N, C-alpha and C positions, 0 to 999 in steps of 0.2 A: 439561469438553462441561456440566456437570449447568446451569450459571446459562443456558445457553446456549437447554438444553433447557427448561430453567422460562419461559425467555422467551418461548418460541416455543413452547407446546405446543398453540394452536391456527395456529400459520402456517406457513407453507409456506415460509418462506425466513429468516435470520438476517443482519443487515446489518453489518457489522462494518469497520471502518474505523481512523485509524491516531492514536495521539496520543500524542507525545514520543516516537518512537520505538517504543511499545508497539500491539500491537492490539486494539483496543477494541470491546467489543461495551453498545450503551445499554441498563440496568434498567429495569423497573417500577417493582420494589424491591430492596430485599437478599436474596442468597446464603449460602449458609454450604455449607460440610463438611461428612463425616461425622464430623467430630469438635467441630464448630458452632461451628466458627471464621467467624467474617464473611470472603465473599474479595469480596466487591463495596466497593467506594470512592463517597465524593463529591465530585463534579469543581465547581466558579464558575463558571459561564457570566458575560463581564461585555460591554456592549457599547464602542466604540470609547472611552468616554468614560471609563470604568471602573466603571460604574455598575448593578450585581450585575442581572444578567436573569433567570436562575434556576438552580437547582442538579439537576445529573443524577448516576443511580449508574449505575456502569459496574463491569464487570468488565475486567481487560486481561492480556494473554497476551503472551509473547514469540514463538509464531512458529505457523502455520499450514502444514499437511503434508496432500496429498492430490493427487488429482486435479482439472485446470480441464479444466470442459467447456464453458467461451463466456465471451469475453470480448466487453469493447464498448466504446465511444465515448458515455456518455450526457451529455446537457446536464440541469444541477438548476439549485438557487437560487442555489445556490455558485460555480455556472462550472459548466466541462468535466470532467469524473468521467473517470480508468478505474476498469471495474469487471472481479470476477474472479469467474469463479461456480465454485465447486468441490461438486460433488454426493458427498452421502451416501450407505450403503447404507440410508438411512430415508429418514424423506417430507421430508427438511426440505434447504434447500439453502444452504450460505453462500457468503454476495456481500462480495469484500473492495472498499470501495472508497477513491481516492484525487484529491485534485486532480494533472487533468494540468501545474497549472503545481510541483508541489511536487517536490524532492530525490526521493521515495520512486518515483514515476511515470518519473523521465527517470531514475535507477538501473536502473527494468526495459527500458524503453524499450531500452537499449544492449545487455541481456541474452537479451531475448526469442528475440530470430534462433537464441541458442545454447542454446533450451531445446525438448527433447522433446517434445509436445505429446498422446506418447499414453502419456507415464511419472509415476511422480508425483514432484513439485513441494513446494519447502520453499521458504517467507518468510521469511525474520530481518531485523525494519525493524530502524533504528538511530539515532540521534538526537547526538551530543552535538558537544563545544568540542573542537579541535585543540589539543593541547598545544603541538604548532610554532609554528603562526599564529594562531593563537587565531578559526578562521572555526569557524563548523557546518559540521561536515560528516554529511548526513541520504542516506538513501537504503537499499534493499533488497539486503542477501543475499541468494545464489539460489544453493539447494546442487540435485543430482540426484544419486541412486544415489551415495552419497555424499561426492559432490566440487561441489567451489565452480563456480559456472559465474561464467566472465567476462565480459568485453563483448565482442560482436563487431568493434567498431569502435574501430582503436587508432591512434595515430601513424605507427607506422610500416604498418601494412593498414587506410586508412579503410574497405577494402569497399564505396566509393560513395557514403560517410558525404558529405557538402556539407563546405567550411571556413566558418565563423562568420566571417562580413561586417566588416570592424572601419573605421568611421566617425568622425567626429569632430562632437562636438556642437553646439549654438548657441558657446558657454564654449570651443569649442575642447579638448576634451577625451573620449581614447578614448572609441569608443560600441561595443558590441556589438549584432548583430540577427543572430538564430538561428533564424530563420524556415525560412528555407532547409535547415535540418538537424533543426528539426522535422517540419515536413511530411515529409521525408525517414523520421524515424522513427517517424510515429506511420501511414505508410506502409507499413511494414514490423509493425506492432503490428495492421495488419487483415490481411494474410499471415497471420500469425499465429491472428487469431481464423477465417480460412478454412478454414487447416488443421482449430480444432478441430470446425466446420461436418461438413467433408470425413469425421473418426474417426466421427462418428455416438458417441461417448461417452458420452452422456446417455441412450441408448437401453439401455445393456449395466451390469449394478452393480460401479460403481467402491467402490474399499476408502473404510473410511469416514475422514474427514475431521478429523486431531486438530489439535487448538491446544494449547501447553503454557502455564500460568502460570510468570508470573515468579517468577522463584530468592526475588529479594526485596520485600515492598513496594514498590508504586511510587507513588511522591510525586502529590501532587492537586499542580493547575498552575491557575490564573488562567487559561487560555484558551480561546477557543471550538474545536468539535471540529475546523470546517474553516477555521484561519484561514489565511493566505496565509508560507508558510514563506521564509524564505530558500533559494535556490537554491545546490546545490555550486558548484564552482570548474568551468566545463568542460574534461571533461578535457584537450582540446587546441585 
């Protein structure tokens, strides 16, 4: 938490994003813990041609835990973003952003209808290659009251979730169109955001937000902060 406070001593909001399954906070300079050990890292950002654009300093965290006071879909230079606003008991507000096209956002959209907006919640992102099929598994595990929140939509109980349209492309191959499904999920997201506003949580003192550093030092990866990630397979 020290890194976030130092990074934003004069700012009301601290912006977080997700890199390689870790919550990241960009810093202006390196930060150190009480023992004098450096807890921030450098990461190279390259363009599509592999040319170095710049080097940034970041600190990584395993998870974020607290009360969500607002949720929005906003357009940025990197496309549309899901943004979750966590209120702390200090003057700072944490904002966690992720691309709407990412597996992280998709995982949350499936689980938000089962999240109680009036209670603390924990987000723990993940990103790994499956040993079973070699595919990238990317998403966010959601916990509330020490229980894992499951998807509100399953194959046996879709609860109104539209099916994915299966067609053929110009080469005779199967093509998938999930526009109707994603619109449905974004509407559910808006319902969740509306509940937050009705609760007026931001007007009362909320529990402090906790972010937990990774158990092991995160590895530097030469990718852009908001690069397009490969989505998980559709659940059904």
